[in-house]
DSSP file (Angstrom, degrees, kcal/mol; ACC not computed):
  #  RESIDUE AA STRUCTURE BP1 BP2  ACC     N-H-->O    O-->H-N    N-H-->O    O-->H-N    TCO  KAPPA ALPHA  PHI   PSI    X-CA   Y-CA   Z-CA
    1    1 A M              0   0    0      0, 0.0    36,-0.2     0, 0.0    33,-0.1   0.000 360.0 360.0 360.0 132.5    0.0    0.0    0.0
    2    2 A S        +     0   0    0     31,-0.1    32,-2.2    34,-0.1     2,-0.3   0.576 360.0  57.4 -99.9 -13.1    1.4    3.4   -1.0
    3    3 A Y  B     -A   33   0A   0     30,-0.3     2,-0.4    34,-0.1    30,-0.3  -0.857  65.2-137.9-126.2 155.2   -1.1    5.7    0.7
    4    4 A I        -     0   0    0     28,-3.0     2,-0.1    -2,-0.3     5,-0.1  -0.889  39.1-105.6-102.7 138.0   -2.4    6.5    4.2
    5    5 A D    >>  -     0   0    0     -2,-0.4     3,-2.1     1,-0.2     4,-0.6  -0.438  28.1-125.9 -59.8 135.0   -6.1    7.1    4.5
    6    6 A L  G >4 S+     0   0    0      1,-0.3     3,-1.1     2,-0.2    -1,-0.2   0.838 110.5  61.5 -55.8 -33.7   -6.6   10.8    5.0
    7    7 A A  G 34 S+     0   0    0      1,-0.2    -1,-0.3     5,-0.0     5,-0.1   0.756 108.5  43.5 -64.1 -23.4   -8.6   10.0    8.2
    8    8 A D  G <4 S+     0   0    0     -3,-2.1     2,-0.3     3,-0.0    -1,-0.2   0.416  86.0 116.5-100.3  -0.5   -5.5    8.4    9.6
    9    9 A Y    X<  -     0   0    0     -3,-1.1     3,-1.7    -4,-0.6     4,-0.2  -0.540  64.0-140.1 -74.8 128.4   -3.0   11.1    8.5
   10   10 A S  T 3  S+     0   0    0     -2,-0.3     3,-0.3     1,-0.3    -1,-0.1   0.741 101.4  43.1 -63.1 -23.7   -1.4   12.8   11.5
   11   11 A K  T >  S+     0   0    0      1,-0.2     3,-1.8     2,-0.1    -1,-0.3   0.048  73.0 121.5-109.7  25.2   -1.6   16.2    9.8
   12   12 A R  G X   +     0   0    0     -3,-1.7     3,-2.1     1,-0.3     4,-0.5   0.725  56.5  81.5 -61.2 -21.7   -5.1   15.9    8.5
   13   13 A W  G >  S+     0   0    0      1,-0.3     3,-1.1    -3,-0.3     4,-0.5   0.791  78.3  68.5 -55.8 -28.6   -6.1   19.0   10.5
   14   14 A I  G <  S+     0   0    0     -3,-1.8    -1,-0.3     1,-0.3     3,-0.2   0.767 105.3  41.5 -65.0 -21.9   -4.6   21.2    7.7
   15   15 A F  G <  S+     0   0    0     -3,-2.1     7,-0.5    -4,-0.2    -1,-0.3   0.430 113.3  53.4-101.0  -1.1   -7.5   20.0    5.5
   16   16 A K  S <  S+     0   0    0     -3,-1.1    -2,-0.2    -4,-0.5    -1,-0.1   0.253  71.6 137.5-114.8   9.5  -10.2   20.2    8.2
   17   17 A H    >   -     0   0    0     -4,-0.5     3,-1.2     3,-0.3     5,-0.1  -0.372  54.1-137.0 -62.8 131.1   -9.6   23.8    9.2
   18   18 A K  T 3  S+     0   0    0      1,-0.3    -1,-0.1    -2,-0.1    -3,-0.0   0.781 101.7  50.9 -64.0 -27.9  -12.9   25.6    9.7
   19   19 A D  T 3  S+     0   0    0      1,-0.2    -1,-0.3     2,-0.0    -2,-0.1   0.623 116.3  40.6 -85.5 -12.4  -11.8   28.8    8.0
   20   20 A L  S <  S-     0   0    0     -3,-1.2    -3,-0.3     2,-0.0    -1,-0.2  -0.577  81.6-169.5-133.0  70.3  -10.5   26.9    4.9
   21   21 A P        -     0   0    0      0, 0.0     2,-0.4     0, 0.0    -5,-0.1  -0.321   7.4-153.6 -66.7 143.3  -13.0   24.2    4.1
   22   22 A V        -     0   0    0     -7,-0.5    99,-0.0    -5,-0.1    -2,-0.0  -0.962  23.5-114.0-115.3 132.8  -12.0   21.6    1.5
   23   23 A S     >  -     0   0    0     -2,-0.4     4,-2.7     1,-0.1     5,-0.2  -0.210  21.4-117.4 -64.1 155.8  -14.8   19.8   -0.4
   24   24 A E  H  > S+     0   0    0      1,-0.2     4,-1.9     2,-0.2     5,-0.1   0.875 116.6  55.8 -60.0 -37.7  -15.3   16.1    0.1
   25   25 A Q  H  > S+     0   0    0      1,-0.2     4,-0.6     2,-0.2    -1,-0.2   0.920 110.7  43.4 -62.4 -43.9  -14.5   15.6   -3.6
   26   26 A D  H >4 S+     0   0    0      1,-0.2     3,-1.0     2,-0.2     4,-0.4   0.891 109.2  57.1 -69.6 -38.7  -11.1   17.3   -3.1
   27   27 A L  H >< S+     0   0    0     -4,-2.7     3,-1.2     1,-0.3    -1,-0.2   0.887 102.8  55.9 -57.6 -37.7  -10.4   15.5    0.2
   28   28 A A  H 3< S+     0   0    0     -4,-1.9    -1,-0.3     1,-0.2    -2,-0.2   0.749 106.6  50.8 -66.2 -22.7  -10.8   12.2   -1.7
   29   29 A A  T << S+     0   0    0     -3,-1.0     2,-0.7    -4,-0.6    -1,-0.2   0.394  87.5  93.2 -96.5   1.7   -8.1   13.3   -4.1
   30   30 A I    <   -     0   0    0     -3,-1.2    83,-0.2    -4,-0.4   -24,-0.2  -0.870  57.4-177.0 -98.2 112.5   -5.6   14.2   -1.4
   31   31 A K  E     -B  112   0B   0     81,-2.9    81,-2.6    -2,-0.7     2,-0.2  -0.845  14.8-155.9-121.7  96.0   -3.5   11.2   -0.9
   32   32 A P  E     -B  111   0B   0      0, 0.0   -28,-3.0     0, 0.0    79,-0.2  -0.486  23.6-130.9 -65.2 135.6   -0.8   11.2    1.9
   33   33 A M  B     -A    3   0A   0     77,-3.0   -30,-0.3   -30,-0.3    77,-0.3  -0.540  21.4-102.6 -85.6 153.5    1.9    8.6    1.1
   34   34 A T     >  -     0   0    0    -32,-2.2     4,-2.9    -2,-0.2     5,-0.2  -0.323  37.9-107.4 -62.7 157.7    3.1    6.1    3.5
   35   35 A P  H  > S+     0   0    0      0, 0.0     4,-2.3     0, 0.0     5,-0.2   0.879 121.5  51.9 -56.5 -36.8    6.5    7.0    5.0
   36   36 A E  H  > S+     0   0    0      2,-0.2     4,-1.9     1,-0.2     5,-0.1   0.927 112.8  42.8 -67.0 -44.8    8.2    4.2    2.9
   37   37 A R  H  > S+     0   0    0      2,-0.2     4,-2.4     1,-0.2     5,-0.2   0.877 112.9  54.1 -68.7 -37.8    6.6    5.5   -0.3
   38   38 A S  H  X S+     0   0    0     -4,-2.9     4,-3.0     1,-0.2    -2,-0.2   0.933 108.9  48.6 -59.6 -46.2    7.4    9.1    0.6
   39   39 A L  H  X S+     0   0    0     -4,-2.3     4,-2.8    -5,-0.2     5,-0.2   0.902 109.8  52.1 -62.0 -41.5   11.0    8.2    1.2
   40   40 A Q  H  X S+     0   0    0     -4,-1.9     4,-1.8     2,-0.2    -1,-0.2   0.938 113.7  42.7 -61.2 -47.4   11.2    6.4   -2.2
   41   41 A L  H  X S+     0   0    0     -4,-2.4     4,-2.7     2,-0.2     5,-0.4   0.933 114.2  51.6 -64.9 -45.1    9.8    9.4   -4.0
   42   42 A W  H  X>S+     0   0    0     -4,-3.0     4,-2.6    65,-0.3     5,-2.4   0.928 111.7  46.5 -57.0 -48.0   12.0   11.8   -2.1
   43   43 A Q  H  <5S+     0   0    0     -4,-2.8    -1,-0.2     1,-0.2    -2,-0.2   0.844 118.7  40.5 -67.7 -33.1   15.1    9.9   -2.8
   44   44 A S  H  <5S+     0   0    0     -4,-1.8    -1,-0.2    -5,-0.2    -2,-0.2   0.787 129.3  26.3 -85.6 -27.2   14.4    9.5   -6.5
   45   45 A Q  H  <5S+     0   0    0     -4,-2.7    -3,-0.2    -5,-0.2    -2,-0.2   0.657 134.7  14.3-110.5 -20.0   13.0   13.0   -7.2
   46   46 A I  T  <5S-     0   0    0     -4,-2.6    16,-0.5    -5,-0.4    15,-0.4   0.729 119.5 -14.6-123.9 -62.1   14.6   15.3   -4.6
   47   47 A S      < -     0   0    0     -5,-2.4    -1,-0.2     3,-0.1    -2,-0.1  -0.954  29.4-164.1-156.6 131.3   17.6   14.0   -2.7
   48   48 A A  S    S+     0   0    0     -2,-0.3    -5,-0.1    -4,-0.1    -1,-0.1   0.567  99.6  34.5 -84.8 -10.1   19.2   10.6   -2.1
   49   49 A H  S    S+     0   0    0      1,-0.1     2,-0.4    -6,-0.1    -1,-0.1   0.718 103.7  68.5-116.1 -31.0   21.2   12.1    0.8
   50   50 A S        -     0   0    0      1,-0.1    -3,-0.1     7,-0.1    -1,-0.1  -0.789  53.1-160.4-105.7 136.5   19.1   14.7    2.7
   51   51 A S  S    S+     0   0    0     -2,-0.4    56,-2.8     1,-0.1     2,-0.3   0.675  77.7   4.7 -88.9 -18.1   16.0   14.0    4.7
   52   52 A D  S >  S-     0   0    0     54,-0.2     3,-2.0    55,-0.1     4,-0.1  -0.950  88.1 -85.6-155.0 176.7   14.6   17.5    4.6
   53   53 A H  G >  S+     0   0    0     52,-0.4     3,-1.2    -2,-0.3    78,-0.1   0.737 115.7  66.0 -61.7 -25.6   15.3   20.9    3.1
   54   54 A S  G 3  S+     0   0    0      1,-0.2    -1,-0.3     0, 0.0    77,-0.0   0.600 104.3  46.0 -75.7  -7.7   17.8   22.0    5.8
   55   55 A F  G <  S+     0   0    0     -3,-2.0    -1,-0.2     2,-0.1    -2,-0.2   0.231  77.0 139.9-117.3  13.5   20.3   19.3    4.8
   56   56 A F    <   -     0   0    0     -3,-1.2     2,-0.2    -4,-0.1    -9,-0.1  -0.273  38.8-148.8 -58.5 143.2   20.3   19.7    1.0
   57   57 A Q    >   -     0   0    0      1,-0.1     3,-1.8     7,-0.0     6,-0.4  -0.663  27.7-102.8-108.6 167.6   23.7   19.4   -0.5
   58   58 A K  T 3  S+     0   0    0      1,-0.3    -2,-0.1    -2,-0.2    -1,-0.1   0.769 121.2  57.5 -63.7 -25.1   25.1   21.1   -3.6
   59   59 A D  T 3  S+     0   0    0      4,-0.1     2,-0.4     3,-0.0    -1,-0.3   0.539  89.0  88.1 -84.7  -4.0   24.7   17.9   -5.7
   60   60 A D  S X> S-     0   0    0     -3,-1.8     3,-1.1     1,-0.1     4,-0.6  -0.791  82.7-134.8 -84.3 133.1   20.9   17.9   -4.8
   61   61 A W  G >4 S+     0   0    0    -15,-0.4     3,-1.1    -2,-0.4     6,-0.3   0.883 106.8  53.8 -57.4 -36.6   19.1   20.0   -7.4
   62   62 A A  G 34 S+     0   0    0    -16,-0.5    -1,-0.3     1,-0.3    -6,-0.1   0.724 108.0  50.1 -72.3 -19.6   17.1   21.7   -4.6
   63   63 A G  G <4 S+     0   0    0     -3,-1.1     2,-0.6    -6,-0.4    -1,-0.3   0.442  91.5  93.5 -93.1  -1.7   20.4   22.7   -2.9
   64   64 A N    X<  -     0   0    0     -3,-1.1     3,-2.2    -4,-0.6     4,-0.4  -0.830  68.4-148.7 -96.9 120.0   21.9   24.1   -6.1
   65   65 A S  G >  S+     0   0    0     -2,-0.6     3,-1.1     1,-0.3    -1,-0.1   0.745  94.9  68.3 -60.1 -23.3   21.3   27.9   -6.4
   66   66 A K  G 3  S+     0   0    0      1,-0.2    -1,-0.3    88,-0.0    89,-0.1   0.677  89.4  64.8 -71.2 -15.8   21.2   27.5  -10.2
   67   67 A S  G <  S+     0   0    0     -3,-2.2    88,-2.3    -6,-0.3     2,-0.4   0.698  91.4  77.5 -75.6 -18.7   17.9   25.6   -9.9
   68   68 A W  E <   +C  154   0B   0     -3,-1.1    86,-0.3    -4,-0.4     3,-0.1  -0.806  49.0 172.5-106.2 132.0   16.1   28.6   -8.6
   69   69 A L  E     +     0   0B   0     84,-2.8     2,-0.3    -2,-0.4    85,-0.2   0.852  60.7   3.0-103.1 -46.8   15.0   31.5  -10.8
   70   70 A E  E     -C  153   0B   0     83,-1.4    83,-2.4     2,-0.0     2,-0.4  -0.958  53.0-145.7-146.0 159.1   12.9   34.0   -8.7
   71   71 A T  E     +C  152   0B   0     -2,-0.3     2,-0.3    81,-0.2    81,-0.2  -0.962  21.0 167.4-127.2 145.6   11.7   34.6   -5.2
   72   72 A E  E     -C  151   0B   0     79,-2.8    79,-2.7    -2,-0.4     2,-0.6  -0.981  41.0-101.6-150.7 157.7    8.4   36.2   -4.1
   73   73 A N  E     +C  150   0B   0     -2,-0.3     4,-0.3    77,-0.2    77,-0.3  -0.753  32.4 177.8 -81.6 122.3    6.4   36.6   -0.9
   74   74 A W     >  +     0   0    0     75,-2.6     4,-2.0    -2,-0.6     3,-0.3   0.641  67.6  77.8 -95.5 -18.8    3.6   34.0   -0.9
   75   75 A Q  H  > S+     0   0    0     74,-1.3     4,-2.6     1,-0.2     5,-0.2   0.839  87.2  58.3 -63.5 -34.9    2.2   35.0    2.5
   76   76 A N  H  > S+     0   0    0     73,-0.2     4,-0.9     1,-0.2    -1,-0.2   0.918 108.9  44.8 -62.3 -42.6    0.4   38.1    1.2
   77   77 A A  H  4 S+     0   0    0     -4,-0.3     3,-0.3    -3,-0.3    -1,-0.2   0.882 112.8  52.2 -67.1 -37.6   -1.6   36.0   -1.2
   78   78 A W  H  < S+     0   0    0     -4,-2.0    -2,-0.2     1,-0.2    -1,-0.2   0.891 110.0  48.4 -64.4 -39.7   -2.3   33.4    1.6
   79   79 A D  H  < S+     0   0    0     -4,-2.6    -1,-0.2    -5,-0.2    -2,-0.2   0.666  96.1  94.1 -75.3 -17.1   -3.5   36.2    3.9
   80   80 A S  S  < S-     0   0    0     -4,-0.9    -3,-0.0    -3,-0.3    -4,-0.0  -0.208  84.9-118.5 -73.8 166.5   -5.8   37.7    1.3
   81   81 A N  S    S+     0   0    0      2,-0.0     2,-0.2     0, 0.0    -1,-0.1   0.617  90.5  90.7 -77.5 -13.8   -9.5   36.9    0.9
   82   82 A S        -     0   0    0     -5,-0.1    -2,-0.1     1,-0.1     0, 0.0  -0.519  68.1-149.4 -81.3 150.1   -8.8   35.6   -2.6
   83   83 A N        +     0   0    0     -2,-0.2    39,-0.2     2,-0.0    40,-0.1   0.290  55.6 128.5 -98.9   8.7   -7.9   31.9   -3.2
   84   84 A D        -     0   0    0      1,-0.1    -4,-0.1    -7,-0.1     3,-0.1  -0.353  65.1-110.5 -65.5 141.9   -5.8   32.8   -6.2
   85   85 A L        -     0   0    0      1,-0.1    -1,-0.1     2,-0.1     5,-0.1  -0.287  49.6 -79.2 -61.0 155.0   -2.3   31.4   -6.3
   86   86 A P    >>  -     0   0    0      0, 0.0     4,-2.0     0, 0.0     3,-0.7  -0.301  46.6-113.7 -53.9 145.1    0.6   33.9   -5.8
   87   87 A E  H 3> S+     0   0    0      1,-0.3     4,-2.0     2,-0.2     5,-0.2   0.858 114.5  55.9 -54.7 -42.9    1.2   35.7   -9.1
   88   88 A L  H 3> S+     0   0    0      1,-0.2     4,-2.0     2,-0.2    -1,-0.3   0.879 108.2  49.2 -61.2 -37.5    4.6   34.2   -9.6
   89   89 A M  H <> S+     0   0    0     -3,-0.7     4,-2.6     2,-0.2    -1,-0.2   0.908 107.2  54.6 -67.0 -41.3    3.2   30.7   -9.4
   90   90 A Q  H  < S+     0   0    0     -4,-2.0    -2,-0.2     1,-0.2    -1,-0.2   0.878 113.8  42.4 -59.3 -37.3    0.4   31.6  -11.9
   91   91 A Q  H  < S+     0   0    0     -4,-2.0    -1,-0.2    -5,-0.2    -2,-0.2   0.849 117.8  45.0 -76.2 -35.3    3.1   32.7  -14.3
   92   92 A H  H  < S+     0   0    0     -4,-2.0     2,-0.7    -5,-0.2    -2,-0.2   0.843 102.9  64.2 -82.8 -36.1    5.5   29.8  -13.7
   93   93 A F     <  +     0   0    0     -4,-2.6    -1,-0.1    -5,-0.2    49,-0.0  -0.817  45.6 166.6-100.3 115.7    3.2   26.8  -13.7
   94   94 A D        +     0   0    0     -2,-0.7    -1,-0.1     2,-0.0     2,-0.1  -0.169  30.5 148.2-113.6  37.3    1.4   26.0  -16.9
   95   95 A W        -     0   0    0      1,-0.1     2,-0.1     2,-0.1    -2,-0.0  -0.370  50.8-110.6 -77.9 150.1    0.3   22.5  -15.9
   96   96 A E    >   -     0   0    0      1,-0.1     3,-1.8    -2,-0.1    19,-0.3  -0.404  34.6-107.9 -71.3 156.0   -2.9   20.8  -17.0
   97   97 A A  T 3  S+     0   0    0      1,-0.3    19,-2.3    18,-0.2    20,-0.3   0.831 117.9  50.5 -56.2 -35.9   -5.6   20.4  -14.3
   98   98 A N  T 3  S+     0   0    0     17,-0.2    -1,-0.3    16,-0.2     2,-0.1   0.357  77.3 129.9 -90.4   7.2   -5.0   16.6  -14.0
   99   99 A T    <   -     0   0    0     -3,-1.8    16,-2.0     1,-0.1     2,-0.4  -0.403  63.4-120.4 -60.6 131.7   -1.2   16.8  -13.6
  100  100 A T  E     -D  114   0B   0     14,-0.2    37,-3.1    37,-0.2     2,-0.3  -0.616  36.2-171.7 -75.0 128.7   -0.1   14.7  -10.7
  101  101 A V  E     -DE 113 136B   0     12,-2.9    12,-2.2    -2,-0.4     2,-0.5  -0.896  15.2-148.1-123.0 154.3    1.7   16.9   -8.1
  102  102 A Y  E     -DE 112 135B   0     33,-3.1    33,-2.2    -2,-0.3     2,-0.7  -0.986   2.1-156.5-123.3 125.3    3.6   16.0   -5.0
  103  103 A V  E     -DE 111 134B   0      8,-2.9     8,-2.4    -2,-0.5     2,-0.7  -0.908  20.2-162.6 -99.7 112.6    3.7   18.3   -1.9
  104  104 A C  E     +DE 110 133B   0     29,-3.3    29,-2.5    -2,-0.7     6,-0.2  -0.857  25.7 165.5-110.3 107.6    6.9   17.3   -0.2
  105  105 A Y  E    S-     0   0B   0      4,-2.5   -52,-0.4    -2,-0.7     2,-0.3   0.865  72.5 -35.4 -86.1 -40.9    7.3   18.3    3.4
  106  106 A D  E >  S-D  109   0B   0      3,-1.1     3,-1.5   -54,-0.1    -1,-0.4  -0.925  78.7 -70.3-165.8-175.2   10.2   16.0    4.2
  107  107 A S  T 3  S+     0   0    0    -56,-2.8   -65,-0.3    -2,-0.3   -64,-0.2   0.649 131.3  36.0 -67.9 -13.9   11.5   12.5    3.2
  108  108 A E  T 3  S+     0   0    0    -57,-0.2     2,-0.3     1,-0.2    -1,-0.3   0.276 111.2  63.6-117.7  10.2    8.7   10.7    5.2
  109  109 A N  E <   + D   0 106B   0     -3,-1.5    -4,-2.5   -71,-0.1    -3,-1.1  -0.754  59.1 144.2-142.7  88.9    5.8   13.1    4.5
  110  110 A V  E     - D   0 104B   0     -2,-0.3   -77,-3.0   -77,-0.3     2,-0.4  -0.976  28.5-156.6-128.3 139.2    4.7   13.6    0.9
  111  111 A I  E     -BD  32 103B   0     -8,-2.4    -8,-2.9    -2,-0.4     2,-0.4  -0.962   6.0-153.2-117.9 134.4    1.2   14.1   -0.4
  112  112 A E  E     +BD  31 102B   0    -81,-2.6   -81,-2.9    -2,-0.4     2,-0.3  -0.866  32.7 133.3-103.1 138.4    0.0   13.3   -3.9
  113  113 A T  E     - D   0 101B   0    -12,-2.2   -12,-2.9    -2,-0.4     2,-0.3  -0.873  52.4 -81.6-158.0-168.8   -2.8   15.1   -5.5
  114  114 A S  E  >  - D   0 100B   0     -2,-0.3     4,-2.6   -14,-0.2   -14,-0.2  -0.709  36.4-113.6-103.7 160.9   -3.7   16.8   -8.8
  115  115 A W  H  > S+     0   0    0    -16,-2.0     4,-2.7   -19,-0.3     5,-0.2   0.900 116.3  52.9 -58.8 -43.0   -2.8   20.3   -9.9
  116  116 A V  H  > S+     0   0    0    -19,-2.3     4,-1.7     2,-0.2    -1,-0.2   0.888 110.6  46.9 -64.4 -38.4   -6.4   21.5   -9.8
  117  117 A V  H  > S+     0   0    0    -20,-0.3     4,-2.2     2,-0.2    -1,-0.2   0.917 111.6  51.2 -69.3 -42.5   -6.9   20.2   -6.3
  118  118 A F  H  X S+     0   0    0     -4,-2.6     4,-0.6     1,-0.2    -2,-0.2   0.941 108.9  51.9 -57.5 -45.6   -3.7   21.8   -5.1
  119  119 A C  H  < S+     0   0    0     -4,-2.7     3,-0.5     1,-0.2    -1,-0.2   0.878 112.4  45.0 -60.5 -38.2   -4.8   25.1   -6.7
  120  120 A R  H  < S+     0   0    0     -4,-1.7    -1,-0.2     1,-0.2    -2,-0.2   0.829 126.9  29.2 -74.3 -31.0   -8.1   25.0   -4.8
  121  121 A A  H >X S+     0   0    0     -4,-2.2     4,-2.0     1,-0.1     3,-0.7   0.075  78.7 123.0-117.5  23.1   -6.6   24.0   -1.5
  122  122 A W  H 3X S+     0   0    0     -4,-0.6     4,-1.7    -3,-0.5    -1,-0.1   0.836  73.4  56.7 -58.7 -34.1   -3.1   25.5   -1.7
  123  123 A K  H 34 S+     0   0    0      2,-0.2    -1,-0.3     1,-0.2    -2,-0.1   0.885 107.0  49.7 -65.6 -36.6   -3.6   27.5    1.5
  124  124 A N  H X4 S+     0   0    0     -3,-0.7     3,-1.9     1,-0.2     4,-0.3   0.944 108.6  51.8 -64.8 -47.7   -4.3   24.3    3.4
  125  125 A F  H >< S+     0   0    0     -4,-2.0     3,-1.0     1,-0.3    -1,-0.2   0.837 106.1  57.2 -57.8 -32.3   -1.2   22.6    2.0
  126  126 A L  T 3< S+     0   0    0     -4,-1.7    -1,-0.3     1,-0.3    -2,-0.2   0.289  72.1  93.8 -91.5  12.2    0.9   25.6    3.1
  127  127 A F  T <  S+     0   0    0     -3,-1.9     2,-0.7     1,-0.2    -1,-0.3   0.822  91.1  53.5 -60.3 -29.0   -0.1   25.4    6.8
  128  128 A L  S <  S+     0   0    0     -3,-1.0    -1,-0.2    -4,-0.3    17,-0.1  -0.903  73.2 151.3-105.9 102.4    3.1   23.4    6.8
  129  129 A D        +     0   0    0     -2,-0.7     2,-1.4    -3,-0.1    20,-0.2   0.001  17.4 124.4-129.1  28.2    5.6   25.7    5.1
  130  130 A D  S    S-     0   0    0     16,-0.2   -77,-0.3     1,-0.2    16,-0.2  -0.558 105.0 -37.8 -94.6  73.0    9.0   24.9    6.5
  131  131 A G  S    S+     0   0    0     14,-1.7    15,-0.2    -2,-1.4    -1,-0.2   0.604  86.8 176.6  88.2  12.8   10.8   24.3    3.2
  132  132 A T  E     - F   0 145B   0     13,-0.8    13,-2.6    12,-0.1     2,-0.4  -0.226  15.7-149.1 -55.1 133.4    7.9   22.6    1.6
  133  133 A L  E     -EF 104 144B   0    -29,-2.5   -29,-3.3    11,-0.2     2,-0.5  -0.862   7.7-158.1-107.5 141.4    8.6   21.6   -2.1
  134  134 A L  E     +EF 103 143B   0      9,-2.8     9,-1.6    -2,-0.4     2,-0.3  -0.982  22.4 166.4-116.5 119.4    6.0   21.4   -4.8
  135  135 A I  E     -EF 102 142B   0    -33,-2.2   -33,-3.1    -2,-0.5     2,-0.4  -0.932  24.7-137.8-130.0 156.2    6.9   19.2   -7.8
  136  136 A G  E >   -E  101   0B   0      5,-0.6     3,-1.9     3,-0.3     2,-0.3  -0.880  31.5 -99.5-114.0 146.6    5.0   17.7  -10.6
  137  137 A K  T 3  S-     0   0    0    -37,-3.1   -37,-0.2    -2,-0.4     3,-0.1  -0.473 108.1  -6.4 -63.9 123.8    5.2   14.3  -12.1
  138  138 A K  T 3  S+     0   0    0     -2,-0.3     2,-0.3     1,-0.2    -1,-0.3   0.790 112.1 119.2  58.8  31.3    7.4   14.5  -15.2
  139  139 A R    <   -     0   0    0     -3,-1.9    -3,-0.3     2,-0.1    -1,-0.2  -0.944  55.5-154.2-125.2 147.9    7.5   18.3  -14.9
  140  140 A K        +     0   0    0     -2,-0.3    16,-2.5    -3,-0.1    -1,-0.1   0.763  65.7  98.4 -90.9 -28.5   10.5   20.5  -14.5
  141  141 A Q  E     + G   0 155B   0     14,-0.2    -5,-0.6   -49,-0.1     2,-0.3  -0.367  50.9 172.7 -66.0 138.5    8.8   23.5  -12.7
  142  142 A V  E     -FG 135 154B   0     12,-2.2    12,-2.2    -7,-0.1     2,-0.3  -0.937  18.0-162.3-140.2 161.2    9.2   23.5   -8.9
  143  143 A A  E     -FG 134 153B   0     -9,-1.6    -9,-2.8    -2,-0.3     2,-0.4  -0.986   3.2-160.2-141.7 151.4    8.4   25.8   -6.0
  144  144 A Q  E     -FG 133 152B   0      8,-2.4     8,-2.3    -2,-0.3     2,-0.4  -1.000   8.9-156.0-134.0 137.2    9.6   25.9   -2.4
  145  145 A F  E     -FG 132 151B   0    -13,-2.6   -14,-1.7    -2,-0.4   -13,-0.8  -0.908   5.8-162.4-118.7 137.5    7.9   27.6    0.4
  146  146 A F    >   -     0   0    0      4,-2.6     3,-1.9    -2,-0.4   -16,-0.2  -0.857  30.4-119.1-121.3 154.6    9.4   28.9    3.6
  147  147 A D  T 3  S+     0   0    0     -2,-0.3   -17,-0.1     1,-0.3    -1,-0.0   0.534 108.2  70.0 -71.5  -5.3    7.9   29.9    7.0
  148  148 A N  T 3  S-     0   0    0    -19,-0.2    -1,-0.3     2,-0.2     3,-0.1   0.380 121.2-102.5 -87.8   4.5    9.2   33.4    6.6
  149  149 A G  S <  S+     0   0    0     -3,-1.9   -75,-2.6     1,-0.3   -74,-1.3   0.413  82.0 128.4  92.5  -1.2    6.6   33.9    3.8
  150  150 A E  E     -C   73   0B   0    -77,-0.3    -4,-2.6   -76,-0.2     2,-0.4  -0.618  35.4-171.7 -90.6 149.6    9.1   33.6    1.0
  151  151 A M  E     -CG  72 145B   0    -79,-2.7   -79,-2.8    -2,-0.2     2,-0.4  -0.987   5.0-160.8-134.3 143.3    8.7   31.3   -2.0
  152  152 A R  E     -CG  71 144B   0     -8,-2.3    -8,-2.4    -2,-0.4     2,-0.3  -0.979   4.4-157.8-125.3 144.4   11.1   30.5   -4.7
  153  153 A I  E     +CG  70 143B   0    -83,-2.4   -84,-2.8    -2,-0.4   -83,-1.4  -0.868  26.7 135.6-116.8 152.6   10.3   29.0   -8.1
  154  154 A G  E     -CG  68 142B   0    -12,-2.2   -12,-2.2    -2,-0.3     2,-0.4  -0.895  45.3 -88.4-167.3-164.2   12.7   27.2  -10.3
  155  155 A L  E     - G   0 141B   0    -88,-2.3   -14,-0.2    -2,-0.3   -15,-0.1  -0.991  25.7-150.4-131.3 136.6   13.4   24.2  -12.6
  156  156 A R              0   0    0    -16,-2.5  -110,-0.0    -2,-0.4   -94,-0.0  -0.731 360.0 360.0-102.1 159.0   14.7   20.8  -11.7
  157  157 A P              0   0    0      0, 0.0   -17,-0.1     0, 0.0    -1,-0.1   0.516 360.0 360.0 -63.7 360.0   16.8   18.8  -14.1
């Protein structure tokens, strides 16, 4: 089994917050991975050596400054009444609605969903924002979110 039932997910509260409701249909499309599957994806797509963003090395694409193109504050968009993605993300990501995306908190905590679900519930996903990476299956565009309100966008190899 590659996924944990959302009802059993230790951080499910981020999708149950009363001020940011997520539809039942979208909840069904939010699939937390088991720690073993998360580690497998992390090691193959992000880093074979580092367990979270604070330990990235220069040979990790995410630890290489050349992978990152621009930085923007995402917190202002999060704090607004609008559910629109930050402008830089809107410009950078041209993904189809059904693109599989991975929200990667650390090597044992990855959530799989679709781009359209992420876009509708992005504020929920970013309750956990300490170096969180957003990557797409077979896509080069990436974003990383930090708890100081900054976001960087880039391209992975």
